[in-house]
All heavy atoms as an XYZ file, in Angstrom:
965
protein
N       3.711      7.462     14.314
C       2.687      7.011     15.238
C       3.088      5.695     15.914
O       2.820      5.498     17.073
C       1.375      6.848     14.486
C       0.259      6.316     15.318
S      -1.258      6.327     14.352
C      -2.397      5.894     15.620
N       3.715      4.802     15.159
C       4.089      3.492     15.687
C       5.584      3.353     15.929
O       6.088      2.247     16.084
C       3.612      2.395     14.739
C       2.113      2.419     14.562
O       1.371      2.440     15.524
N       1.667      2.443     13.321
N       6.286      4.470     15.923
C       7.719      4.440     16.169
C       8.440      3.543     15.185
O       8.178      3.575     13.981
N       9.347      2.731     15.695
C      10.154      1.858     14.840
C       9.405      0.641     14.311
O       9.986     -0.168     13.601
C      11.411      1.411     15.589
C      12.417      2.530     15.713
O      12.490      3.408     14.861
N      13.182      2.514     16.781
N       8.127      0.503     14.640
C       7.332     -0.597     14.079
C       6.774     -0.226     12.703
O       6.443     -1.113     11.909
C       6.193     -0.991     15.013
N       6.660      1.063     12.419
C       6.170      1.493     11.107
C       7.145      1.086     10.014
O       8.351      1.054     10.230
C       6.012      3.016     11.065
C       4.616      3.474     11.404
O       3.689      2.655     11.389
O       4.453      4.673     11.708
N       6.608      0.788      8.849
C       7.465      0.546      7.702
C       7.168     -0.735      6.969
O       6.121     -1.371      7.145
N       8.109     -1.102      6.113
C       8.013     -2.289      5.268
C       8.882     -3.382      5.898
O      10.070     -3.160      6.126
C       8.525     -1.983      3.861
C       7.865     -0.798      3.204
C       6.442     -1.103      2.803
O       6.129     -2.185      2.363
N       5.560     -0.135      2.966
N       8.311     -4.545      6.123
C       9.006     -5.626      6.811
C       8.901     -6.931      6.039
O       7.849     -7.244      5.497
C       8.413     -5.838      8.208
C       8.527     -4.645      9.084
C       7.573     -3.708      9.333
C       9.680     -4.236      9.815
N       8.057     -2.742     10.180
C       9.352     -3.051     10.488
C      10.969     -4.758      9.960
C      10.253     -2.373     11.300
C      11.863     -4.087     10.775
C      11.501     -2.913     11.434
N       9.987     -7.678      6.029
C       9.978     -9.031      5.482
C      10.038     -9.988      6.660
O      10.930     -9.888      7.508
C      11.170     -9.275      4.559
C      11.160    -10.684      3.978
C      12.360    -10.955      3.074
O      13.300    -10.170      2.995
N      12.311    -12.079      2.397
N       9.084    -10.917      6.713
C       9.084    -11.944      7.751
C      10.120    -12.984      7.368
O       9.989    -13.669      6.360
C       7.698    -12.580      7.881
C       7.535    -13.658      8.944
C       7.833    -13.117     10.347
C       6.122    -14.233      8.898
N      11.187    -13.065      8.158
C      12.277    -13.994      7.862
C      11.949    -15.407      8.333
O      12.238    -16.389      7.651
C      13.573    -13.511      8.522
C      13.979    -12.107      8.087
S      14.099    -11.906      6.293
C      15.509    -12.923      5.939
N      11.346    -15.491      9.521
C      10.949    -16.791     10.072
C      10.047    -16.547     11.263
O       9.981    -15.437     11.794
C      12.171    -17.609     10.518
O      12.809    -16.986     11.614
N       9.340    -17.613     11.658
C       8.646    -17.563     12.933
C       8.792    -18.914     13.611
O       8.888    -19.948     12.957
C       7.182    -17.120     12.804
C       6.272    -18.029     12.034
C       5.561    -19.040     12.671
C       6.087    -17.863     10.672
C       4.698    -19.860     11.961
C       5.228    -18.673      9.954
C       4.527    -19.682     10.605
N       8.884    -18.857     14.931
C       9.042    -20.063     15.737
C       7.802    -20.236     16.594
O       7.460    -19.357     17.389
C      10.276    -19.970     16.631
C      10.500    -21.218     17.458
C      11.769    -21.168     18.286
O      12.537    -20.198     18.174
O      11.995    -22.121     19.052
N       7.100    -21.354     16.408
C       5.909    -21.624     17.204
C       6.316    -22.110     18.591
O       7.461    -22.507     18.818
C       5.003    -22.650     16.493
O       5.775    -23.788     16.123
C       4.370    -22.048     15.244
N       5.382    -22.088     19.516
C       5.684    -22.427     20.903
C       6.133    -23.877     21.081
O       6.751    -24.195     22.085
C       4.477    -22.153     21.812
O       3.327    -22.814     21.280
C       4.206    -20.666     21.913
N       5.877    -24.733     20.097
C       6.351    -26.118     20.189
C       7.807    -26.253     19.745
O       8.354    -27.348     19.706
C       5.454    -27.063     19.389
C       5.485    -26.805     17.889
O       6.250    -25.933     17.428
O       4.737    -27.488     17.163
N       8.457    -25.128     19.405
C       9.861    -25.133     19.016
C      10.113    -25.297     17.532
O      11.262    -25.285     17.098
N       9.065    -25.409     16.726
C       9.216    -25.559     15.280
C       9.532    -24.208     14.650
O       8.823    -23.225     14.877
C       7.931    -26.135     14.648
O       7.615    -27.369     15.289
C       8.108    -26.354     13.161
N      10.595    -24.161     13.866
C      10.968    -22.941     13.149
C      10.425    -23.024     11.730
O      10.664    -24.005     11.026
C      12.490    -22.742     13.152
C      12.976    -22.550     14.588
C      12.884    -21.549     12.277
C      14.470    -22.459     14.738
N       9.703    -22.003     11.326
C       9.093    -21.925     10.002
C       9.827    -20.846      9.205
O       9.578    -19.652      9.410
C       7.609    -21.569     10.106
C       6.826    -22.496     10.970
N       6.140    -23.571     10.478
C       6.641    -22.526     12.312
C       5.550    -24.207     11.470
N       5.841    -23.594     12.599
N      10.750    -21.227      8.315
C      11.423    -20.208      7.496
C      10.445    -19.606      6.490
O       9.563    -20.297      5.982
C      12.544    -20.972      6.805
C      12.192    -22.408      6.918
C      11.213    -22.561      8.037
N      10.592    -18.338      6.230
C       9.713    -17.638      5.292
C      10.579    -17.008      4.210
O      11.621    -16.428      4.508
C       8.920    -16.560      6.007
S       7.947    -17.182      7.398
N      10.155    -17.114      2.969
C      10.939    -16.561      1.871
C      10.369    -15.248      1.363
O      11.095    -14.296      1.159
C      11.037    -17.571      0.728
C      11.827    -18.792      1.096
C      11.915    -19.743     -0.062
C      12.660    -20.996      0.365
N      12.609    -22.047     -0.610
N       9.076    -15.216      1.139
C       8.498    -14.037      0.492
C       7.189    -13.628      1.164
O       6.150    -13.534      0.528
C       8.289    -14.326     -0.993
C       9.633    -14.630     -1.693
C       9.471    -14.894     -3.161
N       9.050    -13.663     -3.821
C       8.335    -13.639     -4.942
N       7.976    -14.754     -5.529
N       7.997    -12.494     -5.492
N       7.265    -13.371      2.476
C       6.106    -12.903      3.232
C       6.433    -11.512      3.754
O       7.480    -11.297      4.362
C       5.746    -13.875      4.367
C       5.279    -15.195      3.752
C       4.679    -13.268      5.273
C       4.831    -16.237      4.721
N       5.524    -10.576      3.508
C       5.784     -9.175      3.799
C       4.672     -8.547      4.632
O       3.493     -8.886      4.465
C       5.933     -8.391      2.486
C       7.037     -8.939      1.624
C       6.768     -9.858      0.613
C       8.352     -8.573      1.848
C       7.789    -10.384     -0.158
C       9.384     -9.087      1.079
C       9.091     -9.999      0.082
O      10.107    -10.526     -0.677
N       5.067     -7.641      5.500
C       4.149     -6.841      6.301
C       4.432     -5.376      5.986
O       5.595     -4.975      5.893
C       4.408     -7.040      7.791
C       3.847     -8.286      8.424
C       4.154     -9.553      7.961
C       3.010     -8.187      9.535
C       3.655    -10.689      8.575
C       2.508     -9.320     10.154
C       2.835    -10.562      9.680
O       2.332    -11.687     10.281
N       3.392     -4.584      5.858
C       3.520     -3.148      5.693
C       2.670     -2.492      6.783
O       1.459     -2.723      6.845
C       3.038     -2.726      4.307
O       3.112     -1.329      4.175
N       3.315     -1.712      7.640
C       2.635     -1.111      8.785
C       2.675      0.400      8.646
O       3.737      0.998      8.472
C       3.317     -1.537     10.103
C       3.266     -3.053     10.257
C       2.668     -0.830     11.292
C       4.149     -3.609     11.354
N       1.484      1.001      8.708
C       1.388      2.454      8.640
C       0.112      2.888      9.347
O      -0.966      2.338      9.079
C       1.376      2.936      7.199
C       1.408      4.432      7.080
C       1.472      4.890      5.632
O       1.320      4.107      4.710
N       1.690      6.174      5.442
N       0.270      3.844     10.263
C      -0.843      4.365     11.056
C      -1.568      3.214     11.750
O      -0.945      2.466     12.494
C      -1.765      5.218     10.195
C      -1.114      6.444      9.540
C      -2.067      7.117      8.586
C      -0.607      7.414     10.589
N      -2.846      3.035     11.507
C      -3.611      1.972     12.174
C      -3.942      0.821     11.231
O      -4.900      0.091     11.458
C      -4.883      2.551     12.784
C      -4.562      3.531     13.904
C      -5.788      4.152     14.499
O      -6.784      4.383     13.825
N      -5.723      4.438     15.787
N      -3.127      0.654     10.189
C      -3.353     -0.413      9.224
C      -2.108     -1.281      9.081
O      -0.981     -0.799      9.192
C      -3.698      0.156      7.848
C      -5.032      0.873      7.701
C      -5.153      1.463      6.308
C      -6.184     -0.077      7.967
N      -2.340     -2.559      8.810
C      -1.265     -3.478      8.468
C      -1.716     -4.242      7.226
O      -2.850     -4.692      7.136
C      -0.911     -4.443      9.628
C      -2.112     -5.244     10.097
C       0.240     -5.350      9.249
N      -0.829     -4.313      6.252
C      -1.082     -5.106      5.049
C      -0.073     -6.255      5.074
O       1.120     -6.033      5.258
C      -0.893     -4.276      3.788
C      -1.122     -5.079      2.524
C      -0.948     -4.239      1.269
O      -0.085     -3.337      1.258
O      -1.664     -4.494      0.303
N      -0.573     -7.473      4.913
C       0.301     -8.635      4.881
C       0.147     -9.313      3.526
O      -0.952     -9.398      2.982
C       0.002     -9.616      6.042
C      -1.455    -10.073      6.047
C       0.358     -8.966      7.374
C      -1.789    -11.092      7.131
N       1.265     -9.735      2.963
C       1.243    -10.352      1.639
C       2.122    -11.577      1.586
O       3.208    -11.602      2.152
N       1.633    -12.599      0.906
C       2.356    -13.861      0.739
C       2.644    -14.045     -0.742
O       1.735    -14.291     -1.527
C       1.522    -15.021      1.275
C       2.241    -16.338      1.219
O       3.308    -16.459      0.625
N       1.651    -17.346      1.840
N       3.923    -13.934     -1.114
C       4.332    -14.123     -2.503
C       5.006    -15.477     -2.706
O       5.610    -15.716     -3.732
C       5.298    -13.017     -2.918
C       4.653    -11.665     -3.012
C       5.628    -10.648     -3.557
C       4.940     -9.304     -3.748
N       5.837     -8.326     -4.372
N       4.919    -16.374     -1.704
C       5.563    -17.679     -1.807
C       4.818    -18.618     -2.752
O       5.399    -19.529     -3.292
C       5.693    -18.324     -0.419
C       6.703    -17.628      0.454
C       6.935    -18.323      1.776
O       6.208    -19.283      2.106
O       7.856    -17.909      2.488
N       3.557    -18.413     -2.916
C       2.740    -19.284     -3.760
C       2.695    -18.767     -5.189
O       3.199    -17.698     -5.493
C       1.318    -19.383     -3.189
C       1.320    -19.900     -1.765
O       2.102    -20.781     -1.411
N       0.456    -19.353     -0.948
N       2.065    -19.540     -6.054
C       1.903    -19.118     -7.443
C       1.040    -17.864     -7.566
O       1.184    -17.095     -8.492
C       1.293    -20.244     -8.278
C       2.252    -21.403     -8.459
O       3.480    -21.182     -8.349
O       1.772    -22.519     -8.703
N       0.112    -17.702     -6.633
C      -0.725    -16.500     -6.660
C      -0.432    -15.677     -5.406
O      -0.116    -16.202     -4.344
C      -2.205    -16.872     -6.753
C      -2.703    -17.658     -5.577
N      -2.426    -18.988     -5.382
C      -3.448    -17.274     -4.516
C      -2.983    -19.404     -4.264
N      -3.602    -18.387     -3.714
N      -0.501    -14.384     -5.563
C      -0.175    -13.445     -4.490
C      -1.403    -13.215     -3.629
O      -2.447    -12.817     -4.141
C       0.335    -12.151     -5.110
C       0.781    -11.113     -4.110
C       1.756    -11.412     -3.169
C       0.254     -9.838     -4.132
C       2.184    -10.460     -2.263
C       0.682     -8.877     -3.239
C       1.646     -9.196     -2.305
O       2.064     -8.247     -1.414
N      -1.296    -13.482     -2.331
C      -2.395    -13.254     -1.403
C      -2.076    -12.043     -0.538
O      -0.984    -11.951      0.015
C      -2.589    -14.466     -0.488
C      -3.000    -15.712     -1.209
C      -3.092    -16.891     -0.261
O      -2.318    -16.962      0.714
O      -3.955    -17.739     -0.509
N      -3.038    -11.131     -0.427
C      -2.851     -9.926      0.372
C      -4.060     -9.731      1.275
O      -5.203     -9.920      0.848
C      -2.710     -8.684     -0.525
O      -1.653     -8.910     -1.451
C      -2.390     -7.455      0.277
N      -3.775     -9.345      2.520
C      -4.825     -9.071      3.502
C      -4.539     -7.726      4.153
O      -3.390     -7.358      4.378
C      -4.865    -10.162      4.580
C      -5.159    -11.532      4.015
C      -4.134    -12.358      3.601
C      -6.468    -11.979      3.881
C      -4.393    -13.612      3.064
C      -6.743    -13.227      3.344
C      -5.693    -14.040      2.936
O      -5.969    -15.266      2.403
N      -5.606     -7.006      4.478
C      -5.519     -5.728      5.173
C      -6.178     -5.912      6.538
O      -7.257     -6.493      6.630
C      -6.271     -4.616      4.404
C      -5.737     -4.466      2.994
C      -6.240     -3.304      5.167
C      -4.443     -3.749      2.882
N      -5.516     -5.403      7.581
C      -6.070     -5.531      8.923
C      -5.851     -4.272      9.747
O      -5.177     -3.332      9.324
N      -6.407     -4.300     10.932
C      -6.244     -3.192     11.877
C      -4.964     -3.415     12.686
O      -4.609     -4.542     13.005
C      -7.442     -3.105     12.813
C      -8.723     -2.825     12.074
C      -9.838     -2.418     13.028
N     -11.088     -2.292     12.328
C     -11.450     -1.260     11.595
N     -10.625     -0.249     11.457
N     -12.607     -1.218     10.992
N      -4.311     -2.311     13.030
C      -3.049     -2.356     13.751
C      -3.112     -1.361     14.898
O      -3.461     -0.200     14.703
C      -1.901     -1.987     12.804
C      -0.542     -2.053     13.423
C       0.174     -3.236     13.414
C       0.027     -0.931     14.013
C       1.446     -3.307     13.979
C       1.288     -0.986     14.580
C       2.002     -2.178     14.569
N      -2.790     -1.815     16.099
C      -2.772     -0.936     17.258
C      -1.509     -1.212     18.060
O      -1.293     -2.350     18.485
C      -4.013     -1.157     18.124
C      -4.066     -0.212     19.304
O      -3.104      0.458     19.640
N      -5.213     -0.159     19.950
N      -0.689     -0.190     18.246
C       0.546     -0.314     19.023
C       0.388      0.498     20.295
O       0.332      1.721     20.251
C       1.727      0.191     18.201
C       3.095      0.010     18.839
C       3.283     -0.735     19.994
C       4.205      0.594     18.262
C       4.543     -0.900     20.553
C       5.486      0.432     18.803
C       5.628     -0.311     19.954
O       6.883     -0.472     20.505
N       0.326     -0.194     21.433
C       0.281      0.463     22.722
C       1.723      0.586     23.212
O       2.310     -0.392     23.671
C      -0.570     -0.331     23.711
C      -0.729      0.376     25.040
O       0.159      1.092     25.491
N      -1.878      0.167     25.653
N       2.286      1.757     23.088
C       3.702      1.949     23.398
C       3.970      1.902     24.900
O       5.084      1.614     25.318
C       4.196      3.230     22.768
C       4.178      3.077     21.231
C       4.568      4.287     20.516
N       6.010      4.477     20.571
C       6.639      5.387     19.890
N       5.972      6.183     19.089
N       7.941      5.524     19.991
N       2.958      2.164     25.712
C       3.149      2.081     27.166
C       3.351      0.638     27.613
O       4.201      0.361     28.456
C       1.957      2.693     27.898
C       1.886      4.196     27.799
C       0.693      4.757     28.549
O       0.155      4.081     29.444
O       0.306      5.891     28.219
N       2.571     -0.285     27.061
C       2.669     -1.700     27.451
C       3.562     -2.493     26.506
O       3.816     -3.671     26.761
C       1.277     -2.358     27.473
O       0.705     -2.317     26.165
C       0.364     -1.670     28.478
N       4.023     -1.853     25.406
C       4.836     -2.518     24.375
C       4.098     -3.733     23.800
O       4.668     -4.806     23.635
C       6.210     -2.914     24.918
C       7.123     -1.731     25.192
C       7.507     -0.954     23.937
O       7.899     -1.585     22.941
O       7.388      0.274     23.962
N       2.807     -3.528     23.487
C       1.992     -4.583     22.889
C       1.382     -4.088     21.580
O       0.961     -2.941     21.475
C       0.889     -5.033     23.837
C       1.430     -5.740     25.071
C       0.355     -6.503     25.782
C       0.870     -7.186     27.023
N       1.774     -8.275     26.789
N       1.363     -4.992     20.602
C       0.755     -4.716     19.303
C      -0.409     -5.674     19.120
O      -0.287     -6.875     19.383
C       1.775     -4.905     18.167
C       2.808     -3.775     18.192
C       1.087     -5.003     16.810
C       3.941     -3.943     17.207
N      -1.532     -5.145     18.671
C      -2.692     -5.974     18.345
C      -2.970     -5.848     16.858
O      -3.059     -4.740     16.321
C      -3.936     -5.522     19.141
O      -3.634     -5.564     20.533
C      -5.127     -6.417     18.836
N      -3.080     -7.002     16.186
C      -3.469     -7.054     14.776
C      -4.774     -7.825     14.697
O      -4.901     -8.916     15.275
C      -2.394     -7.746     13.939
C      -1.080     -7.022     13.905
S       0.077     -7.834     12.777
C       1.627     -7.247     13.431
N      -5.750     -7.270     13.975
C      -7.076     -7.895     13.933
C      -7.833     -7.494     12.679
O      -7.382     -6.666     11.899
C      -7.881     -7.472     15.164
O      -8.083     -6.066     15.169
N      -8.998     -8.103     12.531
C      -9.980     -7.747     11.495
C      -9.381     -7.782     10.085
O      -9.571     -6.861      9.292
C     -10.587     -6.376     11.792
C     -11.853     -6.116     10.993
O     -12.557     -7.097     10.659
O     -12.132     -4.945     10.671
N      -8.666     -8.862      9.773
C      -8.058     -8.987      8.443
C      -9.108     -9.327      7.398
O      -9.995    -10.149      7.622
C      -6.982    -10.075      8.447
C      -5.703     -9.634      9.093
C      -5.449     -9.915     10.420
C      -4.761     -8.916      8.367
C      -4.269     -9.510     11.020
C      -3.579     -8.497      8.951
C      -3.341     -8.801     10.284
N      -8.988     -8.689      6.260
C      -9.858     -8.921      5.110
C      -8.987     -9.163      3.894
O      -7.963     -8.500      3.703
C     -10.739     -7.705      4.839
C     -11.533     -7.259      6.025
C     -12.968     -7.625      5.850
N     -13.721     -7.244      7.023
C     -14.567     -8.053      7.634
N     -14.759     -9.257      7.170
N     -15.226     -7.669      8.690
N      -9.405    -10.126      3.074
C      -8.681    -10.385      1.831
C      -8.831     -9.165      0.941
O      -9.915     -8.619      0.785
C      -9.213    -11.632      1.139
C      -8.385    -12.031     -0.049
C      -8.757    -13.394     -0.550
C      -7.778    -13.798     -1.633
N      -7.948    -15.181     -2.022
N      -7.727     -8.761      0.361
C      -7.760     -7.592     -0.511
C      -8.302     -8.014     -1.861
O      -7.583     -8.550     -2.705
C      -6.371     -7.000     -0.638
C      -6.392     -5.649     -1.239
C      -5.095     -4.955     -1.012
N      -5.231     -3.616     -1.554
C      -4.278     -2.752     -1.597
N      -3.102     -3.069     -1.119
N      -4.477     -1.572     -2.103
N      -9.593     -7.794     -2.045
C     -10.284     -8.120     -3.284
C     -11.541     -7.267     -3.349
O     -11.824     -6.508     -2.432
C     -10.637     -9.612     -3.340
O     -11.577     -9.929     -2.335
N     -12.301     -7.451     -4.376
C     -13.521     -6.656     -4.512
C     -14.548     -7.004     -3.442
O     -15.311     -6.168     -3.017
C     -14.123     -6.853     -5.899
C     -13.276     -6.219     -6.977
C     -13.855     -6.433     -8.364
O     -14.582     -7.387     -8.592
N     -13.512     -5.556     -9.278
N     -14.559     -8.266     -2.980
C     -15.555     -8.682     -1.984
C     -15.113     -8.428     -0.551
O     -15.921     -8.448      0.354
C     -15.882    -10.172     -2.137
C     -16.571    -10.506     -3.425
C     -15.602    -11.125     -4.423
O     -14.609    -11.737     -3.991
O     -15.839    -10.989     -5.624
N     -13.813     -8.220     -0.298
C     -13.262     -8.034      1.041
C     -13.739     -9.115      2.000
O     -14.408     -8.870      2.991
C     -13.589     -6.642      1.587
C     -12.823     -5.551      0.886
C     -12.878     -4.233      1.624
O     -13.252     -4.205      2.805
O     -12.550     -3.224      1.001
N     -13.395    -10.350      1.713
C     -13.775    -11.509      2.514
C     -12.912    -11.557      3.768
O     -11.694    -11.355      3.714
C     -13.588    -12.799      1.689
C     -14.445    -12.717      0.419
C     -13.902    -14.031      2.492
C     -14.067    -13.735     -0.625
N     -13.527    -11.855      4.922
C     -12.785    -11.952      6.177
C     -11.780    -13.099      6.110
O     -12.080    -14.185      5.598
C     -13.750    -12.168      7.338
N     -10.575    -12.850      6.617
C      -9.537    -13.878      6.635
C      -9.860    -14.922      7.708
O     -10.396    -14.594      8.764
C      -8.184    -13.246      6.929
N      -9.502    -16.157      7.426
C      -9.674    -17.244      8.384
C      -8.351    -17.507      9.091
O      -7.294    -17.014      8.671
C     -10.129    -18.535      7.674
O      -9.065    -18.966      6.807
C     -11.398    -18.311      6.864
N      -8.399    -18.310     10.125
C      -7.175    -18.693     10.829
C      -6.228    -19.396      9.866
O      -5.019    -19.155      9.880
C      -7.508    -19.563     12.047
C      -8.248    -18.720     13.089
C      -6.251    -20.180     12.651
C      -8.842    -19.515     14.227
N      -6.748    -20.244      8.997
C      -5.902    -20.949      8.020
C      -5.218    -19.969      7.065
O      -4.083    -20.198      6.670
C      -6.713    -21.984      7.244
C      -7.113    -23.186      8.078
C      -5.920    -23.890      8.734
O      -4.905    -24.156      8.055
O      -5.996    -24.155      9.944
N      -5.905    -18.882      6.706
C      -5.287    -17.857      5.856
C      -4.127    -17.169      6.567
O      -3.143    -16.785      5.929
C      -6.296    -16.771      5.471
C      -7.446    -17.244      4.620
O      -8.581    -16.838      4.857
N      -7.204    -18.096      3.646
N      -4.225    -17.003      7.879
C      -3.247    -16.236      8.639
C      -2.069    -17.056      9.140
O      -1.026    -16.495      9.487
C      -3.939    -15.539      9.819
C      -5.028    -14.528      9.424
C      -5.705    -13.969     10.667
C      -4.453    -13.412      8.577
N      -2.189    -18.380      9.179
C      -1.096    -19.217      9.709
C       0.234    -19.025      8.982
O       1.280    -18.981      9.633
C      -1.512    -20.685      9.722
C      -2.328    -21.017     10.953
C      -2.390    -22.491     11.194
C      -3.074    -22.727     12.526
N      -3.192    -24.132     12.834
N       0.281    -18.889      7.645
C       1.582    -18.653      6.994
C       2.255    -17.351      7.436
O       3.452    -17.176      7.250
C       1.244    -18.606      5.499
C      -0.047    -19.318      5.376
C      -0.776    -19.063      6.658
N       1.488    -16.446      8.036
C       2.005    -15.165      8.509
C       2.405    -15.214      9.987
O       2.751    -14.195     10.573
C       0.954    -14.076      8.295
C       0.582    -13.886      6.857
C      -0.534    -14.506      6.333
C       1.360    -13.110      6.012
C      -0.880    -14.352      4.992
C       1.021    -12.941      4.672
C      -0.094    -13.567      4.170
N       2.320    -16.398     10.601
C       2.710    -16.550     11.998
C       1.626    -16.232     12.999
O       1.913    -15.980     14.165
N       0.379    -16.266     12.548
C      -0.752    -15.992     13.444
C      -1.710    -17.168     13.424
O      -1.962    -17.740     12.370
C      -1.481    -14.718     13.002
C      -0.660    -13.464     13.164
S      -1.542    -11.982     12.671
C      -1.048    -11.874     10.951
N      -2.276    -17.500     14.593
C      -3.252    -18.582     14.658
C      -4.586    -18.104     15.209
O      -5.363    -18.874     15.755
C      -2.719    -19.763     15.480
C      -2.699    -19.483     16.961
O      -2.655    -18.328     17.379
N      -2.719    -20.528     17.762
N      -4.845    -16.829     15.047
C      -6.084    -16.235     15.516
C      -6.418    -15.045     14.628
O      -5.523    -14.431     14.044
C      -5.922    -15.777     16.971
O      -7.070    -15.097     17.413
N      -7.697    -14.709     14.550
C      -8.084    -13.550     13.748
C      -7.821    -12.240     14.498
O      -7.914    -11.173     13.921
C      -9.564    -13.638     13.336
O     -10.364    -13.784     14.511
C      -9.795    -14.808     12.394
N      -7.499    -12.330     15.793
C      -7.009    -11.184     16.565
C      -5.818    -11.675     17.372
O      -5.945    -12.560     18.205
C      -8.070    -10.616     17.495
C      -7.523     -9.453     18.313
C      -8.565     -8.760     19.159
O      -9.542     -8.238     18.583
O      -8.402     -8.752     20.385
N      -4.664    -11.108     17.115
C      -3.434    -11.548     17.770
C      -2.788    -10.382     18.502
O      -2.650     -9.294     17.948
C      -2.440    -12.126     16.734
O      -3.086    -13.175     16.016
C      -1.209    -12.675     17.414
N      -2.393    -10.637     19.737
C      -1.683     -9.652     20.547
C      -0.228    -10.107     20.646
O       0.052    -11.249     20.995
C      -2.303     -9.515     21.953
C      -1.503     -8.525     22.797
C      -3.758     -9.091     21.852
N       0.677     -9.186     20.309
C       2.113     -9.462     20.332
C       2.801     -8.597     21.380
O       2.475     -7.412     21.521
C       2.750     -9.108     18.980
C       2.296     -9.951     17.833
C       1.281     -9.501     17.000
C       2.896    -11.167     17.560
C       0.871    -10.264     15.917
C       2.495    -11.931     16.476
C       1.477    -11.486     15.652
N       3.781     -9.170     22.066
C       4.731     -8.386     22.854
C       5.826     -7.939     21.897
O       6.284     -8.734     21.072
C       5.357     -9.234     23.961
C       4.365     -9.610     25.048
O       3.541     -8.753     25.423
O       4.397    -10.764     25.510
N       6.243     -6.693     22.014
C       7.327     -6.184     21.184
C       8.634     -6.502     21.905
O       8.929     -5.930     22.950
C       7.191     -4.667     20.939
C       8.347     -4.159     20.093
C       5.857     -4.353     20.277
N       9.421     -7.440     21.351
C      10.702     -7.799     21.941
C      11.826     -6.896     21.438
O      12.759     -6.594     22.174
C      11.038     -9.263     21.655
C      10.036    -10.309     22.154
C      10.545    -11.707     21.859
C       9.747    -10.139     23.637
N      11.711     -6.488     20.166
C      12.720     -5.601     19.585
C      12.090     -4.812     18.447
O      11.380     -5.378     17.623
C      13.903     -6.410     19.057
C      15.043     -5.571     18.517
C      16.233     -6.425     18.120
C      17.395     -5.590     17.682
N      18.565     -6.418     17.334
N      12.372     -3.536     18.410
C      11.916     -2.660     17.327
C      12.912     -1.518     17.221
O      12.799     -0.522     17.920
C      10.510     -2.136     17.593
N      13.928     -1.711     16.366
C      14.967     -0.686     16.252
C      15.031     -0.049     14.862
O      15.971      0.653     14.540
C      16.327     -1.261     16.642
C      16.833     -2.357     15.708
O      16.205     -2.605     14.651
O      17.863     -2.973     16.039
N      14.022     -0.301     14.039
C      14.013      0.257     12.687
C      14.639     -0.654     11.647
O      14.360     -0.527     10.464
N      15.489     -1.582     12.081
C      16.105     -2.551     11.171
C      15.593     -3.958     11.424
O      15.469     -4.757     10.505
C      17.623     -2.538     11.322
C      18.250     -1.240     10.895
C      19.744     -1.276     11.015
C      20.299      0.077     10.578
N      21.738      0.063     10.500
N      15.303     -4.252     12.678
C      14.795     -5.555     13.084
C      13.547     -5.362     13.919
O      13.477     -4.444     14.739
C      15.854     -6.312     13.921
O      17.046     -6.433     13.157
C      15.372     -7.692     14.311
N      12.562     -6.239     13.703
C      11.339     -6.233     14.487
C      11.103     -7.662     14.944
O      11.072     -8.580     14.110
C      10.160     -5.721     13.651
C       8.787     -5.674     14.322
C       8.781     -4.682     15.489
C       7.700     -5.305     13.314
N      10.979     -7.855     16.252
C      10.700     -9.186     16.792
C       9.453     -9.082     17.659
O       9.403     -8.282     18.602
C      11.881     -9.741     17.603
C      13.133     -9.815     16.731
C      11.535    -11.122     18.174
C      14.392    -10.230     17.473
N       8.444     -9.858     17.294
C       7.160     -9.865     17.983
C       6.879    -11.256     18.519
O       7.143    -12.253     17.844
C       6.040     -9.455     17.031
C       6.189     -8.133     16.291
C       5.028     -7.925     15.331
C       6.289     -6.978     17.277
N       6.286    -11.327     19.720
C       5.981    -12.625     20.319
C       4.530    -12.664     20.763
O       4.068    -11.783     21.482
C       6.891    -12.877     21.519
C       6.672    -14.234     22.150
C       7.650    -14.498     23.270
C       7.439    -15.905     23.797
N       8.384    -16.230     24.861
N       3.819    -13.706     20.315
C       2.442    -13.939     20.740
C       2.393    -15.245     21.520
O       3.420    -15.900     21.721
C       1.512    -14.019     19.526
O       1.757    -15.215     18.806
N       1.202    -15.641     21.919
C       1.043    -16.935     22.593
C       1.322    -18.093     21.639
O       1.590    -19.199     22.077
C      -0.365    -17.066     23.168
C      -0.635    -16.132     24.317
C      -2.041    -16.287     24.863
O      -2.823    -17.113     24.345
O      -2.364    -15.566     25.825
N       1.280    -17.842     20.345
C       1.465    -18.876     19.328
C       2.889    -18.935     18.786
O       3.436    -20.015     18.578
C       0.476    -18.636     18.182
C       0.658    -19.517     16.980
C       0.424    -20.885     17.057
C       1.069    -18.992     15.761
C       0.593    -21.706     15.944
C       1.228    -19.798     14.641
C       0.990    -21.150     14.746
O       1.151    -21.962     13.646
N       3.501    -17.769     18.524
C       4.787    -17.767     17.823
C       5.578    -16.493     18.081
O       5.021    -15.461     18.469
C       4.554    -17.926     16.331
N       6.882    -16.596     17.804
C       7.775    -15.439     17.799
C       8.151    -15.156     16.351
O       8.666    -16.033     15.663
C       9.039    -15.710     18.641
O       8.646    -16.019     19.976
C       9.954    -14.492     18.637
N       7.850    -13.943     15.890
C       8.082    -13.544     14.508
C       9.314    -12.654     14.430
O       9.466    -11.724     15.226
C       6.883    -12.769     13.955
C       5.607    -13.534     13.622
C       5.002    -14.215     14.823
C       4.591    -12.609     12.992
N      10.190    -12.943     13.466
C      11.409    -12.160     13.270
C      11.369    -11.531     11.885
O      11.269    -12.242     10.875
C      12.658    -13.037     13.422
O      12.645    -13.629     14.735
C      13.921    -12.209     13.257
N      11.465    -10.198     11.844
C      11.384     -9.429     10.599
C      12.691     -8.678     10.358
O      13.401     -8.338     11.294
C      10.281     -8.358     10.688
C       8.904     -8.880     10.916
C       8.429     -9.072     12.203
C       8.060     -9.138      9.854
C       7.132     -9.509     12.425
C       6.764     -9.575     10.062
C       6.297     -9.756     11.357
N      12.912     -8.357      9.087
C      13.967     -7.405      8.720
C      13.304     -6.293      7.912
O      12.335     -6.512      7.167
C      15.070     -8.076      7.912
C      14.691     -8.383      6.483
C      15.909     -8.773      5.648
N      15.516     -8.996      4.269
C      15.554     -8.064      3.316
N      15.975     -6.866      3.568
N      15.174     -8.355      2.083
N      13.832     -5.100      8.058
C      13.336     -3.963      7.308
C      13.874     -4.017      5.880
O      14.961     -4.504      5.639
C      13.802     -2.667      7.979
O      13.399     -1.555      7.235
N      13.081     -3.527      4.938
C      13.582     -3.413      3.571
C      13.082     -2.147      2.934
O      12.193     -1.492      3.409
C      13.229     -4.644      2.728
C      11.787     -4.760      2.361
C      11.336     -4.307      1.133
C      10.866     -5.332      3.218
C       9.998     -4.426      0.774
C       9.542     -5.451      2.869
C       9.097     -4.993      1.653
């Protein structure tokens, strides 16, 4: 459904529009159908969020939104929760710069995210 954007991805780094590069060690995205799961294993505790995923292949744009913390209460994610994942909004639209099944590069108004497949 999402072509080469589907799959398991490790966020290697993201560069914000001010030129700051944020290296990432253990941040993961899992994309399947209309869902995206993002997880941060860099901290002592593992944080996971589930959100909506929409890939418009005609415009080469991806929208990620409506993130909820994966827990019994399903609390809505805040902007502060999403910043380690390269997002500064609870709904982010990305231009797809590259999606070849091995590398995924997405660019929003806030940052350019570089992933590797695993």
